[in-house]
C-alpha positions in Angstrom: 0.0 0.0 0.0 1.3 3.5 -0.9 0.2 6.3 1.5 0.6 9.9 0.6 -0.9 13.2 1.5 0.0 16.7 2.5 2.3 17.4 5.5 0.2 17.1 8.7 -2.4 14.8 7.3 -1.5 12.1 9.8 0.3 9.6 7.6 2.7 8.3 10.3 0.0 8.2 13.0 -2.3 6.4 10.6 0.4 3.8 9.8 1.1 3.3 13.5 -2.6 2.4 14.2 -3.1 0.4 11.0 0.2 -1.4 11.4 -0.6 -2.4 15.0 -4.0 -3.7 13.9 -2.3 -5.8 11.3 0.3 -7.2 13.6 -2.3 -8.1 16.2 -3.9 -10.2 13.4 -0.6 -12.0 12.9 0.5 -10.2 9.7 4.2 -9.2 9.3 4.3 -5.5 8.4 7.0 -3.6 6.7 7.0 0.2 6.6 9.2 2.1 4.2 9.0 5.8 5.3 10.4 8.3 2.9 11.6 11.7 4.2 12.7 14.7 2.2 16.3 15.6 2.0 17.6 19.2 2.4 18.6 20.7 -0.9 21.2 22.7 1.0 22.9 20.2 3.3 21.6 16.9 1.7 20.6 15.7 5.2 17.3 14.3 6.3 15.5 14.1 9.7 14.1 10.6 9.2 11.7 11.4 11.9 8.6 9.5 10.8 9.6 6.5 12.9 9.2 8.7 16.1 5.5 8.8 15.4 5.4 5.0 15.3 6.7 4.1 18.8 4.4 1.1 19.4 4.9 -0.3 15.9 8.7 0.2 16.1 8.8 -2.1 19.1 6.6 -4.8 17.5 8.5 -7.9 16.6 6.2 -8.5 13.6 7.0 -5.0 12.2 10.0 -3.5 10.4 10.3 0.2 9.8 12.9 1.7 7.5 13.2 5.5 7.1 15.0 6.6 3.9 15.9 10.0 2.6 14.9 11.1 -0.9 18.4 12.4 -1.7 16.9 14.7 -4.4 14.7 12.1 -6.0 11.4 13.6 -7.1 8.0 11.9 -7.0 7.7 11.4 -3.2 9.9 8.3 -3.0 13.5 7.3 -3.2 15.5 6.0 -6.1 15.4 2.5 -4.6 11.9 2.3 -3.1 10.7 -0.2 -5.7 13.6 -2.5 -4.9 13.1 -2.1 -1.1 9.4 -3.2 -1.6 10.6 -6.4 -3.4 13.1 -7.1 -0.7 10.5 -6.8 2.0 8.1 -9.1 0.1 11.0 -11.6 -0.3 11.7 -11.3 3.4 8.3 -12.6 4.3 6.4 -9.4 5.0 2.7 -9.9 4.2 2.0 -6.1 4.1 4.3 -3.4 2.9 3.3 0.2 3.6 5.2 2.9 1.8 4.8 6.4 3.3 5.8 9.1 0.8 7.1 12.5 1.7 4.4 15.1 2.4 3.3 15.9 -1.1 1.5 18.3 -3.4 -0.1 17.6 -6.8 2.7 15.9 -8.6 4.4 13.5 -6.2 2.7 10.2 -6.9 5.5 7.9 -8.3 4.5 5.3 -5.6 1.2 4.7 -7.3 3.0 2.6 -10.0 4.8 0.5 -7.3 2.0 -0.6 -5.1 -1.3 -2.6 -5.4 -3.3 0.3 -3.8 -2.5 4.0 -3.6 -4.1 5.8 -0.7 -4.3 9.6 -0.4 -4.8 10.8 3.2 -6.3 14.2 3.6 -7.1 16.3 6.7 -10.6 17.7 7.1 -9.3 21.1 5.9 -7.7 19.6 2.8 -9.2 21.9 0.2 -12.5 22.1 -1.6 -14.0 20.5 -4.6 -11.7 22.6 -6.9 -8.7 21.0 -5.2 -10.3 17.6 -5.8 -10.5 18.1 -9.6 -6.9 19.2 -10.1 -5.1 16.7 -12.1 -2.2 14.8 -10.7 -2.2 13.0 -7.4 -6.0 13.0 -7.0 -6.6 11.1 -10.2 -3.9 8.5 -9.2 -5.6 7.7 -5.9 -7.4 4.4 -5.5 -8.7 5.5 -2.1 -9.0 8.9 -0.6 -9.2 8.8 3.2 -10.3 11.9 5.2 -8.2 11.5 8.4 -8.5 13.3 11.8 -12.3 13.1 11.4 -13.3 13.3 15.1 -14.4 15.9 17.7 -14.9 19.3 16.2 -13.6 18.1 12.8 -16.5 15.7 12.1 -18.6 18.3 10.3 -15.7 19.6 8.1 -14.6 16.0 7.4 -18.1 15.1 6.1 -18.2 18.2 4.0 -14.8 17.5 2.4 -15.7 13.9 1.9 -18.9 15.0 0.0 -16.8 17.4 -2.1 -14.3 14.8 -3.0 -16.9 12.2 -3.9 -18.4 14.8 -6.2 -15.0 15.8 -7.7 -14.0 12.1 -8.3 -16.9 11.7 -10.6 -15.4 14.2 -13.0 -12.1 12.3 -13.3 -11.4 9.7 -16.0 -11.3 6.1 -14.6 -7.9 4.3 -14.4 -9.5 0.9 -14.1 -12.5 -0.8 -15.5 -13.2 -2.8 -12.3 -12.2 -0.4 -9.5 -13.9 2.9 -8.7 -11.9 5.0 -6.3 -13.6 5.5 -3.0 -13.6 8.4 -0.6 
């Protein structure tokens, strides 16, 4: 599964909860977390793992943070090979968390079985939804952080994206992207 979304959408927190649910059901889970590299120093924080404290201690989980090192598209130059290595290593589920992205960083969509776009309740309006790029590559759009005071805005943004998705050309004859 490829997971993408804007910074602050809750990608790492979502992976922590989802990954723990999977390991509790006896799946072996691998997480490939991609962090942006500085264009100035070349360094990277590799901090996504800090939001996955429970999962990082789980014996049925493996988390590998990697820097982009200037690679565009939201992934690293070797993400596809890392996915294959994890599958070969016996991991049932491989989750690829891309860097926080905008409209054009969706290279992971061609590497995974399902591409999930996570959005916060304040993730734009219907006009944002019909922009070409990452939205039309998504197999599933998940509105995250939809609790408390954010329930109403989450439902509104969900309805707007459902409407916007109807305007996009279908990538598959059998699967209709869900919101």
